C-alpha positions in Angstrom: 13.6 26.4 -9.8 10.8 25.5 -7.1 7.5 23.4 -8.0 5.8 26.4 -7.1 6.8 28.3 -10.4 6.1 24.7 -12.7 3.1 22.5 -11.0 3.6 19.2 -11.3 1.4 16.9 -13.2 -1.5 15.5 -11.4 -3.1 12.8 -11.5 -3.0 11.3 -15.1 -2.7 7.4 -13.9 0.7 8.0 -12.4 4.0 9.1 -13.9 5.0 5.3 -15.2 2.5 5.8 -17.8 3.5 9.8 -18.6 6.8 8.1 -19.0 6.1 5.3 -21.2 3.1 6.4 -22.5 -0.7 5.0 -22.2 -1.1 1.4 -24.4 -3.9 1.3 -27.2 -6.9 0.1 -25.2 -8.1 -3.5 -26.1 -11.6 -3.6 -27.4 -14.7 -4.8 -24.8 -16.3 -8.0 -24.1 -19.1 -7.5 -26.7 -21.8 -10.5 -26.0 -22.2 -13.5 -23.8 -19.2 -15.5 -23.8 -17.6 -18.7 -22.2 -14.3 -20.1 -21.3 -12.3 -22.5 -19.0 -11.2 -19.8 -16.6 -12.1 -16.3 -16.4 -10.1 -13.7 -14.7 -11.4 -10.4 -13.3 -9.0 -7.6 -13.1 -6.0 -7.1 -15.6 -3.2 -6.2 -13.3 -0.2 -7.9 -11.7 -2.5 -10.8 -10.3 -4.5 -11.3 -13.2 -1.7 -11.1 -15.5 0.5 -13.3 -14.0 -2.7 -16.0 -13.3 -3.6 -15.8 -16.6 0.3 -16.6 -17.8 1.3 -19.3 -16.0 -2.3 -21.3 -16.2 -2.0 -20.8 -20.0 1.9 -21.9 -19.6 1.1 -24.9 -18.0 -2.5 -25.6 -20.0 -1.9 -24.2 -22.9 -5.3 -25.8 -24.3 -7.1 -23.8 -21.4 -9.4 -20.8 -22.7 -8.7 -17.9 -20.6 -10.7 -14.7 -20.6 -9.7 -11.5 -18.7 -12.3 -8.4 -18.2 -10.5 -5.5 -16.6 -12.4 -1.9 -16.5 -10.5 0.0 -17.9 -7.2 -1.0 -18.9 -4.7 -3.3 -17.7 -2.5 -1.6 -15.0 -4.5 0.8 -14.3 -4.9 0.2 -10.7 -2.1 -0.4 -8.3 -0.2 -2.6 -10.7 0.6 1.2 -12.7 0.7 3.4 -10.3 3.2 1.6 -7.6 6.4 2.5 -6.1 8.2 -0.2 -8.2 9.2 -2.4 -5.3 10.2 -5.5 -6.3 10.8 -7.1 -3.0 10.6 -10.1 -0.8 7.6 -8.6 2.6 4.2 -10.3 2.4 1.4 -8.8 4.5 0.4 -11.2 7.7 3.8 -13.2 7.7 3.7 -13.3 11.4 0.0 -14.1 11.6 0.8 -16.8 9.9 3.5 -17.9 12.1 0.9 -17.9 15.0 -1.8 -19.4 13.2 0.4 -22.5 11.5 3.4 -22.5 13.4 7.1 -20.6 12.8 8.4 -23.4 10.2 5.3 -22.6 7.4 5.9 -18.6 7.8 9.7 -19.6 7.3 8.3 -21.2 4.2 6.3 -18.5 3.1 8.8 -16.6 3.3 11.2 -18.5 1.3 8.4 -18.6 -1.3 8.8 -15.0 -1.4 12.5 -14.6 -1.4 12.3 -17.0 -4.5 9.5 -15.0 -6.5 11.9 -11.7 -6.7 14.3 -13.8 -9.0 11.0 -15.6 -10.7 9.8 -12.2 -11.8 12.9 -11.1 -13.1 13.5 -14.3 -14.6 10.2 -14.5 -16.2 10.8 -11.2 -17.6 13.6 -11.2 -19.2 12.4 -14.7 -20.9 9.4 -13.2 -22.4 11.4 -10.0 -23.8 10.0 -7.5 -21.5 12.6 -4.6 -20.6 11.0 -3.1 -17.0 14.3 -1.1 -16.6 15.3 -3.7 -13.3 17.9 -2.7 -11.3 18.6 -5.5 -8.7 20.3 -3.1 -5.9 18.1 -5.0 -2.8 16.1 -2.9 -0.3 17.7 -0.1 2.1 15.5 0.9 5.2 16.9 3.6 7.3 16.3 4.6 10.5 16.5 8.6 11.7 15.7 8.7 15.3 16.5 6.7 18.4 13.2 5.1 18.3 13.1 4.2 14.7 16.6 2.9 14.9 15.5 0.7 18.0 12.3 -0.8 15.8 15.3 -1.1 13.2 17.7 -3.5 15.0 14.3 -5.4 16.2 12.8 -5.4 12.5 16.5 -6.8 11.4 16.7 -9.9 14.2 13.0 -10.4 13.4 14.0 -11.2 9.8 17.1 -13.1 10.4 14.5 -15.4 12.6 12.8 -16.0 9.3 16.1 -17.6 7.2 17.0 -14.6 5.9 20.7 -15.2 6.6 22.3 -12.6 4.1 20.6 -9.2 5.0 23.3 -7.1 6.5 22.8 -4.5 9.8 24.5 -0.7 8.9 25.5 2.0 11.7 25.3 5.5 10.5 28.7 5.5 8.4 27.6 2.8 6.9 24.5 4.1 5.4 26.2 7.0 4.4 28.4 5.1 2.0 25.3 3.5 0.5 22.5 6.8 0.5 23.0 10.1 2.3 19.6 10.5 4.0 20.3 13.6 6.7 20.1 12.2 10.1 20.0 8.6 9.4 21.6 6.9 12.1 21.2 3.2 11.3 19.7 1.0 8.1 19.4 -2.8 7.2 19.8 -3.5 3.8 18.3 -7.3 1.7 19.6 -8.4 -1.6 16.3 -9.5 -2.4 14.7 -7.1 -4.0 15.1 -4.5 -7.0 13.9 -1.5 -8.7 11.7 -1.1 -11.7 9.2 0.4 -13.8 6.1 -0.6 -13.4 4.1 0.3 -16.1 6.7 -1.2 -18.7 6.2 -4.4 -16.5 2.5 -4.9 -16.7 2.6 -3.5 -20.6 4.8 -5.8 -21.4 3.0 -9.1 -19.5 -0.2 -8.6 -20.6 1.4 -8.5 -24.7 2.8 -11.6 -22.9 -0.4 -13.0 -22.1 -2.2 -12.0 -25.0 0.9 -13.5 -27.4 0.0 -17.0 -25.5 -3.8 -16.9 -26.6 -5.4 -15.5 -23.7 -8.2 -13.2 -24.3 -7.7 -9.7 -23.0 -11.5 -7.6 -22.9 -11.1 -4.0 -21.3 -13.3 -1.1 -21.1 -15.5 -4.1 -19.2 -16.2 -3.4 -15.7 -17.7 -6.7 -14.0 -20.4 -5.7 -12.0 -20.9 -8.9 -10.0 -19.3 -12.7 -9.7 -20.8 -15.6 -8.6 -20.4 -19.0 -9.1 -19.7 -19.9 -12.9 -20.7 -16.1 -13.8 -18.6 -12.6 -14.3 -21.0 -10.3 -15.2 -20.5 -7.1 -17.3 -23.2 -4.2 -19.0 -22.2 -6.0 -22.2 -22.8 -9.9 -21.3 -21.8 -12.5 -18.7 -18.8 -14.7 -19.5 -19.6 -18.1 -18.2 -16.8 -20.4 -16.6 -16.6 -23.2 -14.3 -13.5 -20.8 -12.7 -14.4 -17.4 -11.7 -11.0 -15.8 -10.4 -11.2 -12.3 -8.5 -8.2 -10.7 -8.9 -9.3 -6.7 -8.1 -7.0 -6.0 -5.1 -8.1 -2.2 -4.1 -10.8 -2.2 -6.5 -12.4 -5.0 -5.4 -15.1 -2.9 -3.2 -16.9 -1.8 -6.1 -17.8 -5.1 -7.0 -21.7 -6.5 -5.5 -21.3 -8.0 -1.9 -17.8 -6.9 -1.8 -17.9 -3.6 -0.2 -16.4 -4.5 3.4 -13.9 -7.1 1.9 -11.1 -5.5 1.3 -10.8 -1.7 2.2 -9.2 0.2 -0.4 -6.2 2.7 1.2 -4.7 5.5 -0.9 -0.9 5.5 -1.0 0.4 8.7 -3.2 4.2 8.9 -5.1 5.6 12.0 -6.5 8.6 12.0 -9.0 11.2 14.8 -9.4 12.7 15.7 -12.6 15.5 14.4 -13.4 18.4 15.2 -11.4 21.8 17.0 -12.1 25.2 14.8 -11.7 25.7 17.4 -8.9 22.7 16.1 -7.1 23.2 12.6 -7.4 26.9 13.4 -6.2 25.2 14.7 -2.9 22.8 12.2 -2.2 25.2 9.1 -3.4 22.7 6.5 -3.8 24.8 4.5 -6.6 23.6 1.3 -5.6 19.7 2.0 -6.7 18.4 0.4 -3.7 14.5 0.6 -3.3 14.6 3.0 -0.4 12.1 2.8 2.7 12.6 4.1 6.4 10.8 3.2 9.9 8.7 5.7 10.3 5.2 5.1 11.5 3.2 6.5 8.4 6.5 5.5 6.2 7.9 6.6 3.3 9.3 3.9 0.0 11.2 5.6 -2.7 13.5 4.6 -6.0 16.0 6.1 -8.2 14.5 5.8 -11.5 16.2 4.7 -14.4 16.0 8.0 -15.6 17.9 9.5 -13.3 14.5 10.8 -10.7 13.6 10.0 -7.3 10.3 8.9 -7.1 8.8 9.0 -3.3 5.4 7.7 -1.7 4.1 7.9 1.2 0.2 8.0 2.7 -1.6 11.4 1.8 -5.0 10.6 2.8 -5.3 7.3 3.9 -8.9 6.4 2.7 -12.3 7.7 1.4 -15.4 7.7 2.6 -17.7 4.6 1.4 -14.4 2.8 -0.5 -14.3 5.3 -3.1 -11.9 5.4 -5.7 -9.5 8.6 -6.8 -10.1 10.0 -10.2 -7.1 8.7 -12.3 -5.0 9.3 -9.8 -5.8 13.0 -9.1 -4.2 14.1 -5.7 -4.8 16.8 -3.0 -2.0 19.6 -2.9 -1.4 19.1 0.7 -0.2 15.6 0.5 2.1 16.7 -2.3 4.0 19.2 -0.7 3.7 16.7 2.7 5.7 14.5 0.2 7.9 17.0 -1.0 9.1 17.8 2.9 9.8 14.3 3.3 12.0 14.1 0.0 13.7 17.6 1.4 14.0 15.9 5.3 15.8 13.2 3.7 18.1 15.2 1.3 17.9 18.9 1.8 20.6 19.7 -1.4 17.3 18.8 -3.2 15.5 21.7 -1.2 15.2 23.6 -5.0 14.3 20.3 -7.3 11.0 20.6 -9.1 8.0 18.3 -8.7 7.5 17.1 -12.2 4.4 14.1 -11.3 2.1 13.6 -8.5 -0.6 10.6 -8.3 -2.4 8.1 -6.1 -3.2 4.8 -6.3 -5.6 2.3 -3.6 -3.9 -1.1 -2.7 -6.2 -3.9 -0.9 -6.1 -4.1 3.2 -8.0 -6.7 4.8 -9.5 -6.1 8.4 -6.3 -8.5 9.9 -4.1 -7.0 7.5 -3.2 -10.6 5.7 -2.7 -11.4 2.3 -4.6 -14.3 1.1 -4.8 -16.7 -1.8 -7.9 -18.8 -1.7 -10.0 -21.3 -4.4 -13.3 -22.4 -3.4 -13.5 -25.8 -4.9 -17.5 -26.0 -3.9 -18.1 -23.0 -6.2 -14.8 -22.6 -8.3 -15.0 -19.0 -7.3 -11.2 -17.8 -6.2 -9.2 -14.8 -5.9 -5.7 -13.4 -4.3 -5.0 -10.3 -2.7 -4.8 -8.0 0.1 -1.3 -7.2 -0.5 -1.3 -4.2 1.9 1.1 -2.4 -0.5 3.9 -5.3 -0.8 1.9 -6.5 -4.4 4.5 -6.3 -7.2 6.4 -9.2 -5.7 3.4 -10.9 -3.9 0.7 -10.5 -6.7 3.6 -13.4 -8.9 3.6 -15.6 -6.2 -0.4 -15.3 -5.6 -0.8 -16.1 -9.2 1.3 -19.2 -9.5 -0.4 -20.4 -6.9 -3.8 -20.0 -8.0 -2.4 -21.6 -11.1 -1.7 -24.6 -8.7 -5.0 -24.5 -6.8 -7.1 -24.6 -10.4 -5.1 -27.6 -11.8 -5.5 -29.4 -8.2 -8.9 -28.9 -8.3 -9.3 -29.9 -11.9 -7.1 -33.1 -11.8 -4.4 -31.6 -14.1 -2.2 -32.1 -10.9 -1.7 -32.9 -7.0 -0.7 -30.8 -4.1 2.2 -28.7 -4.9 4.4 -26.6 -2.3 2.4 -23.6 -3.2 -0.7 -24.7 -2.4 0.5 -25.4 1.1 1.9 -22.4 1.8 -0.5 -21.3 5.4 -2.0 -17.9 3.3 -4.3 -20.7 1.1 -7.5 -20.2 2.2 -7.3 -18.0 5.4 -10.1 -16.9 6.1 -11.2 -12.5 7.4 -14.2 -10.8 9.1 -15.1 -8.1 7.0 -14.2 -4.4 7.6 -16.7 -2.2 9.8 -19.4 -0.6 8.7 -19.5 3.4 7.7 -19.2 5.4 9.4 -16.8 3.5 11.5 -14.5 1.9 8.7 -13.7 5.8 7.9 -12.9 6.9 11.5 -11.2 4.1 11.9 -8.9 4.9 9.1 -8.2 8.6 9.5 -7.8 8.2 13.2 -5.3 5.1 12.8 -2.9 7.2 10.5 -3.2 10.7 12.3 -2.1 8.8 15.5 0.9 7.5 13.5 2.2 11.0 12.3 1.8 12.4 15.5 3.9 9.6 17.0 6.5 9.8 14.8 6.4 13.7 15.2 6.9 13.0 19.4 9.7 10.3 18.4 11.7 13.2 16.6 10.9 15.4 19.3 11.4 13.7 22.1 14.9 11.5 21.0 13.6 8.5 23.2 14.7 5.1 22.2 11.1 3.8 23.0 8.3 3.8 20.1 5.6 5.9 21.0 2.3 4.4 23.1 0.5 6.0 20.4 2.0 3.6 17.6 1.4 0.8 19.6 -2.4 1.9 20.4 -2.9 2.5 16.5 -1.5 -0.8 15.9 -4.1 -2.2 18.1 -7.0 -0.4 16.5 -5.8 -1.4 12.9 -5.7 -5.4 13.9 -2.3 -5.5 12.5 -1.2 -7.1 15.6 
């Protein structure tokens, strides 16, 4: 049955909420209030920060302000990759030394375990399956990049990573044309909506105040300003990721990059037999405009990649609605990877924004002079990184307030990292659109030429983007 006969649900936040249901929206703020810590943003970063702070110091009065409902943004729309990638590691190695970056990587490896542990402790069934992360190469140039990537990861201490040839790759998952793969055990598949809903409930049960339908319009020292009142607190923590540009004075801080996804109908036993994928690894590739996918708990494939990468003026989408051309492009990737699924129906399509700093580095900061803190810029690796960032924010607040001393986390190289703002429009729009058009052209050239050398176009795009 083709997707043309029964078009997919488009938008509606994401498949994850369509699958598990939208949460009942909590009450908005009803006037001026005070707290010890106010957190702006009810996604993974904000909720984990509230969780760990309240666990460490139960006496703290913590308020979370969320503009729609907890998980409305990237936390409820992502690909469900809980893995050990962190944006900016190589730059931190150059700035602070290789060992500092190794410490950051080890902390990320441990974070995969911590999210699974904490979810289990709180009774949150997020459909976690720890199958690791498998990234495949389908062209000679991708294979060269994959081997270099594999060796690079080993240099950061990841000794349990494995490199596969074509036959070993096919034994895990039968991706058409795959010539090699690299696998790490530091990853798991999960259901993003179930995780964020369960985390919000756990935070509320601890005594944290959650106000939804409460957009914050401005953050300033000791104040979080909303249309319904102002919450005053010694610490104001910004955890808004791809929605940061909507705050006063933050338009050029982090760029809201779009990523889009599709979810198939549940596959039959025969279809799964053709695909393989019995280990349920999260699946990615080594293309410049890369894809990411998972085998869901209910037997679908959820697959994502870049559609329209950026909307002029740092605008965000309307409840995840996605252009038809993007849906078709993602379907083509799906069928290109798995030709046996040419007739599979696409049941849902959606988009979301992720936060991209100008130097592509995730950061955690607490300004001790003002009490303003923030974490984010995860560049699409936020499911696990948000947890590490939240525990780091907890330690920074406790250090500043005299509740504890320095910790291993407060000494990580991403703490206090400063980055310049993005260019004003229309340069921002032209640059990002041009960058991804170049990446796609580079992928097409590599596919046609079968050269083992990466396209010079991609290297040019990297330099323009500031990624290296």
